[in-house]
N, C-alpha and C positions, 0 to 999 in steps of 0.2 A: 507901487513901485519904489524904490529907494534910490540913493544916489550913491554910488561908492568913489574911491579916490584908486588911481592903477597907477603904477609905473611898468616900463619894457624895463627889459633887461637884454643888454648891447654885450656881443663882442665883437670887439674893435679890433681885424685881424693887421692891418698894417697903418701905424700910427701917423705916417707921412701921405698917404692918400686921401686915409679917413675910411675906407671900406670896413663897413659891416655889416650884421645880421642880427637880427632880434632872437634871443635864445630863452628866453623866459618871461613871465609877467608875474607880477604880487599885486593883489588886491589889498584893498581894509572900508571896513565897516567901520569908521569914528566913533559912532553913536553904541554902537555894540559892543565897539573896543575889540574886532574880529576881524582877524590876518590872516589871510590865505595866498598859495603861490603856487603855480606850474612853471616846471623848469626843465628844459631839453634834455635829458639824460644819456643820451648818443650823442657820440661825431662821425655819424658814418653819413649822415646830410651834410654838416659842413664840411667832413674833408674831402669831399666829391667837386666840390669846385672851390677848395681854398686847398692846391696839392700840398703847400709845405706847410701845413697845419701840424702843429705839435699837438698830437691825439692824447699823447697822454696828461700833458702840463693842460689841455683843455677840459679833460674830464675831469680829472683830479679840484680843479678851480669850482667846476659848475658841481662836486660830491660837497665840497668844503660849505660854499653858497647853501646849497640844498639842506644838508646839516642845522646849518645856523637859524635857516627860515623854518624848519621842521618843529625847531624850539621854540620858536615865537608863536608858531600855529597851535602847539599845545599849552602856552601860559597867556590867554587873548584877557589877562583882569590887569592885576595889579602891575607890570615892568610896559604895559603899553597905554595907561591910563595918563590923559592929557598932551597924549602923542601924536604928532601927525605923520604922513608915510613916511613922506621925506626923513624926520628923524629917528624913526626905524632901519629902512633900508640901507642908513649910514651907519647903523652898528654893522650889517647884515656885509658892505660891500665899503672900503676904503674910499674915499674921492681919488684916490691918486694911484691906482688900481694900474691904471695902463689898458689892460684888456679888455675887460669887464667896467661896465657904469651902469647906472641905472639911468632912464631918461627920467623929463622933466615931470612933474605929476601930473596928471591929467582926469579926467572926472566921467563917469558914466553910471547910465540909469541901468533898474534892471529887478529882476523880479526876487532875487536873494543873490550870494555874494557865490554861489557856487553857477551858479547861471554866468554873473559877468564872467566870471573867470574863465570857464573853459569856451564861451563865443571869443572874447579878448583872443586866449592861447590859439584857439583854431585860426583868426584869423590874423593875428600880428606876431604869431611865428612857424606855425605851420604853413600854411599860405605864402607866408613873406619866403620862404625859404624855397619852398615848389617853384614860385615864379623867380626866383635869383638863378634857381640853377636847370636849364631844361638840357634833356638826355636827347640826344639825335639821330643814336645811332640805337639800333637794340645791343648790339656789343658791347655797347657801355652802359646797358643798362642794368645787363648780366656783370660787369666785370665791376664798375665801380660802386653798382647796390647792394645787389642781389646776394653775390657769391661769398661777402661778407658771414652773411647771415646761414648758410650750407657752412661754408666752413666752421665756424665757433660749433654747430653741433657735428662736425665729422662726418657729413653727409655729401660733401663735391666728391673724394674720391671713388665713391660708392653708383656714380652716375656714369652713364657711358656714352657714346653716340650710339644712334639706332636709327635704321633707312627705313618708312614705311613703303610699299609699292602697292600702289591702287592697281586698275585698269589700263590707265590714260597716262600718270602719271607719277613716279617717287620722289620720298621728302626725307631730307638726314637735321635728324634731329641734334643735337649735342648733349642733351643732358636730359637724360631717361634713365630707367627703369624699370624691371617688370617683376609683378606678386600676381602671374594671373591675367592683369592687363598694363597695357604699356603707359607708365605714366610721364608725361611728358614739361618739361618744366621748361616753355619757352620765353625769353626778354622781349618784351616788343613795347618799344616808347608809343606811345600818343598823345603826349605833350608835345607837339610841332608847333614851331610858330604860326603858321599857316594853318585856317581851318580846313580849308578846300584839301590839304595833303594829310589833314587827319580822318576827313573821310574818305580819303583814294586809300588811304590806307587799310582803312575798316572792310571797305569793298572788296579788295583784295586778299584782307581773309576772310570775307565769306565766303568766296569764289574757292580759298581753298581749305577750308572746313566744309565744303561739301562735298571735295574730290574727295576729303579721308574719311568721310563717312561711308564712300564706298570701301574701304580697305576690307581684307579679311579679316582683319586683326582690332581685337578692342583696344581703345584709344580710350585715356585721361588725361586732355590737353588745359594744362596750367598755364595760364598768361600772367606772367609776372610786369607787371605794369609798373609805368607812368603811366599820369593821365590828366588831362589839362582839369580848369580852377571851374568851368562853365556849367552848370547843371545841364543846358539844353544838349553838348557835346556830351557830355554823361550818359548823359539819358539814347541819345542817337547810340553811341559804341554799345552801351548793354544791349538794349535791344536789337540792335543789328545782330551781334553775336551770340547773343544767347539764344534767338528766337532760330536762326538755321541750325544751332548744336541739337533745338528740343527736337528739332523734324529730323533730327538724324538717328545714328545710333552711339553716335561719339559724345561723352561728357565732357564738360567745358566749365572751368572757373575764371573765372578773373583776380588775381589776385595784386593789393596796391600795399605799398610799404607803411600803410596802417595794421594792417594784417597780418603781415609777412612771418613775423615772428611767434604767434600760436599757430598759423597754418607750417615752414617750418619745422616744428614739436610735434604737430601731428604726423608728417611726413616720416618723422625718424621713429614712431612708433608704431608705425607702417612697416618701417623695414627691418626691425628688431622683432615682428609677431614673424614675419616673414622669414626672418633667419636669415 
């Protein structure tokens, strides 16, 4: 195990209240003079709970910090020799920046610098943001989180409302398109505050999936989800939903924000191939 120093990059949205979120991590191996960083590149996560965020300024400042950090990563010999992490980050970001600032220097032990960086970024940035914002309704999951990704690739306008009838019921889905199979994008908030509320929602969808499996048309259902952080709840959601889908003719995929960009790009390719 090796010892590294690290700092967290904060974005302070309100100077009066001190409200802030973690948006990046820098790690330094002083012995080997190796520096690395991970910095959030999209403002979607932040703008979803800071409604008056200046998205253009936020994104441009992060890009400037990223460019400066990348230059340091490419030169890990002469320029870093004899410097501490705080001295290095002072060159990346003046202390009087106001909105963006680095935390105090901390230490971390790990097998290598990449493992340390990946773990710190996941725990201190991604998880921190996820816990800061809770999407309480399915509608907000679409409007405040996922719609932007579909808009960016000009897919939203290609989606239509579709009603699926079963023997005993009918279901209306707002975001769908057909290429032989009805592809349905259904926003679902699973990161609710109460554990029992999460489980009740899962059981509700287990029943819906079972009913949809009896429809005469072929369905590919994609849950655009916000998921809880706890491993046991994640396993519960995946096990219950995928098992009922596997026992039916319905195809089910659970999408999270971590893989939404790749997913939307794949969907666009399918739409283009379908004409």
